[in-house]
C-alpha positions as CSV (number, residue, x, y, z in Angstrom):
1,X,81.8,-51.8,95.5
2,X,78.7,-50.5,93.7
3,X,76.8,-48.0,95.7
4,X,73.1,-47.8,95.0
5,X,72.1,-44.1,95.2
6,X,68.8,-42.9,96.5
7,X,66.4,-41.4,94.1
8,X,66.2,-37.5,94.3
9,X,63.2,-36.0,96.3
10,X,61.6,-34.4,93.5
11,X,61.7,-37.6,91.2
12,X,60.1,-39.6,93.9
13,X,56.9,-37.3,94.2
14,X,56.0,-37.6,90.4
15,X,55.0,-40.5,88.6
16,X,55.9,-41.5,85.1
17,X,52.6,-41.8,83.9
18,X,50.8,-38.4,85.2
19,X,51.3,-36.6,82.2
20,X,49.4,-39.3,80.3
21,X,46.3,-39.2,82.9
22,X,46.1,-35.4,82.9
23,X,46.0,-35.6,79.2
24,X,43.1,-38.4,79.4
25,X,41.2,-36.4,82.1
26,X,41.6,-33.3,79.6
27,X,40.0,-35.2,76.7
28,X,37.2,-36.4,79.1
29,X,36.3,-32.9,80.4
30,X,36.4,-31.5,76.8
31,X,33.9,-34.1,75.7
32,X,31.5,-33.7,78.6
33,X,31.6,-30.0,77.7
34,X,30.6,-30.6,73.9
35,X,28.0,-32.8,75.1
36,X,26.7,-30.3,77.6
37,X,26.4,-27.8,74.5
38,X,24.7,-29.8,72.4
39,X,22.0,-30.7,75.0
40,X,21.5,-27.1,75.6
41,X,21.1,-26.4,72.0
42,X,18.5,-29.0,71.8
43,X,16.5,-27.7,74.4
44,X,16.5,-24.3,72.8
45,X,15.5,-25.8,69.6
46,X,12.8,-27.8,71.2
47,X,11.5,-24.7,73.2
48,X,11.3,-22.7,69.7
49,X,9.4,-25.3,68.0
50,X,6.8,-25.8,70.7
51,X,6.2,-22.0,70.5
52,X,4.5,-22.9,67.1
53,X,2.9,-26.3,68.0
54,X,0.2,-27.4,65.7
55,X,-3.6,-27.0,66.5
56,X,-7.0,-28.1,65.1
57,X,-9.8,-26.2,64.8
58,X,-12.9,-28.3,64.6
59,X,-16.8,-27.3,63.8
60,X,-19.4,-29.9,64.4
61,X,-22.4,-29.8,61.5
62,X,-26.1,-31.7,61.9
63,X,-27.8,-31.4,58.8
64,X,-30.2,-33.4,56.4
65,X,-30.1,-36.3,59.1
66,X,-26.4,-36.6,59.1
67,X,-23.8,-35.5,61.6
68,X,-21.0,-34.0,59.9
69,X,-17.7,-32.3,61.0
70,X,-15.1,-29.7,59.4
71,X,-11.6,-29.1,60.7
72,X,-8.4,-27.6,59.8
73,X,-4.7,-28.4,61.0
74,X,-2.6,-25.1,61.3
75,X,0.9,-24.9,61.6
76,X,1.4,-28.8,60.9
77,X,2.9,-28.1,57.4
78,X,6.4,-26.9,58.7
79,X,9.3,-26.8,56.9
80,X,10.5,-30.1,57.7
81,X,7.3,-31.5,56.1
82,X,7.9,-29.3,52.9
83,X,11.4,-30.5,52.7
84,X,10.4,-34.5,53.0
85,X,7.6,-34.2,50.4
86,X,10.3,-32.2,48.1
87,X,12.7,-35.1,48.5
88,X,10.0,-37.6,47.0
89,X,9.4,-39.2,50.2
90,X,5.6,-40.3,50.7
91,X,4.2,-38.4,53.4
92,X,0.7,-39.1,55.5
93,X,-1.3,-37.1,57.7
94,X,-3.7,-39.2,59.7
95,X,-6.8,-38.2,61.5
96,X,-8.9,-40.1,64.1
97,X,-12.6,-38.4,64.4
98,X,-14.4,-39.3,67.3
99,X,-18.2,-38.3,68.3
100,X,-18.5,-38.5,71.9
101,X,-21.4,-38.2,74.5
102,X,-20.4,-36.9,77.7
103,X,-21.4,-38.7,80.9
104,X,-20.8,-38.5,84.8
105,X,-18.3,-41.3,84.9
106,X,-16.9,-42.0,81.4
107,X,-17.5,-40.6,77.8
108,X,-19.2,-42.5,75.4
109,X,-18.0,-42.8,71.9
110,X,-21.0,-42.9,69.6
111,X,-19.0,-43.2,66.4
112,X,-15.6,-42.6,64.8
113,X,-14.0,-42.1,61.4
114,X,-10.4,-42.6,60.3
115,X,-9.0,-40.4,57.6
116,X,-5.7,-40.4,55.9
117,X,-4.3,-37.9,53.6
118,X,-1.0,-38.8,51.6
119,X,1.1,-37.0,49.0
120,X,4.0,-38.1,47.1
121,X,6.0,-36.0,44.7
122,X,7.4,-37.2,41.5
123,X,10.7,-35.9,40.5
124,X,10.3,-36.7,37.0
125,X,7.0,-35.3,36.2
126,X,7.5,-32.4,38.8
127,X,3.9,-33.3,39.9
128,X,2.3,-34.3,42.9
129,X,0.1,-37.3,43.5
130,X,-2.4,-36.7,46.2
131,X,-4.9,-39.2,47.9
132,X,-7.4,-39.5,50.8
133,X,-8.5,-42.6,52.4
134,X,-11.8,-42.8,54.9
135,X,-11.7,-45.9,57.2
136,X,-9.0,-47.5,54.9
137,X,-11.4,-46.9,51.5
138,X,-9.6,-44.7,48.9
139,X,-12.4,-41.9,48.5
140,X,-10.3,-39.4,46.2
141,X,-7.2,-39.6,44.6
142,X,-5.7,-36.6,42.0
143,X,-2.8,-34.9,40.9
144,X,-1.6,-31.5,41.2
145,X,1.3,-29.2,40.6
146,X,0.2,-26.5,43.2
147,X,2.1,-26.5,46.4
148,X,-0.7,-24.8,48.1
149,X,-3.4,-27.2,47.0
150,X,-1.3,-29.8,48.5
151,X,-1.4,-28.0,51.9
152,X,-5.1,-27.7,51.8
153,X,-5.4,-31.3,50.8
154,X,-3.6,-32.6,53.9
155,X,-4.8,-30.2,56.4
156,X,-8.2,-28.8,55.6
157,X,-11.2,-31.0,55.6
158,X,-15.2,-30.7,55.2
159,X,-18.4,-32.0,56.0
160,X,-17.0,-35.4,56.8
161,X,-19.8,-37.9,57.7
162,X,-19.5,-39.3,61.0
163,X,-23.0,-40.4,62.1
164,X,-26.6,-39.9,61.7
165,X,-28.6,-37.6,63.8
166,X,-31.1,-40.7,64.6
167,X,-28.3,-42.1,67.1
168,X,-28.4,-38.6,69.1
169,X,-30.6,-37.6,71.4
170,X,-32.6,-34.4,71.4
171,X,-30.8,-31.4,73.5
172,X,-28.3,-33.9,74.3
173,X,-24.5,-32.7,75.0
174,X,-22.2,-34.1,72.5
175,X,-18.8,-33.4,71.2
176,X,-15.9,-34.1,68.7
177,X,-12.6,-35.2,69.4
178,X,-10.2,-35.1,66.2
179,X,-6.5,-36.3,66.6
180,X,-3.8,-35.7,64.1
181,X,-0.6,-37.9,63.8
182,X,1.9,-36.7,60.7
183,X,5.0,-38.7,59.6
184,X,6.5,-39.6,56.7
185,X,5.2,-43.2,55.7
186,X,7.2,-46.1,56.3
187,X,9.6,-43.9,58.7
188,X,10.2,-45.1,62.0
189,X,12.2,-42.2,63.4
190,X,12.1,-38.9,62.2
191,X,12.7,-35.4,63.8
192,X,9.2,-34.0,63.3
193,X,5.9,-35.6,63.9
194,X,3.6,-36.2,66.9
195,X,-0.1,-36.2,67.8
196,X,-2.2,-33.0,67.7
197,X,-5.6,-32.9,69.3
198,X,-8.6,-30.6,68.9
199,X,-12.1,-30.9,70.1
200,X,-15.5,-28.9,70.0
201,X,-18.6,-29.5,71.8
202,X,-22.3,-29.0,70.6
203,X,-26.0,-29.3,72.0
204,X,-28.2,-31.5,69.3
205,X,-31.5,-29.7,69.0
206,X,-33.8,-31.7,66.9
């Protein structure tokens, strides 16, 4: 008669699928570790970028019946921006300029101007085509072969008219607020970009 033999003790304590489970668990741990390393590297990179955040210096001017503003965007022309331009991607720096009057409860916007500076590199002619718009109107356009001229075109602005002095009160306290946004045109997602703010206060003396 056939007699069923009982399995040995060491055979009953080790399921057949245990090696597969351990293999999958090891892959999971390895994947989590890789994700952790990538996140740490990204945080380190962000910390390095933030150490050189762009800044805007603003200079208000009241002359000949007009309120003008000059401003410079520093550290905004990064290596990523240069690479994007050299690839032929049209790149735009947008600026929102506001003249404001301080108040107890809410500041009041006296006047505002939108400025865009755009550059596009032509790989065939090896020239840069630059343009500037003021409130949507093209004010100036010109070509150049000088990279330094491109950077100045995109980041340096002198005596932009914003308002007339007749709209201001004598001895009144005012300030300019300038916001800059940099991004390649028609690019929704890009590793560089953001908004930079600058401001400068002044007293209008008539």
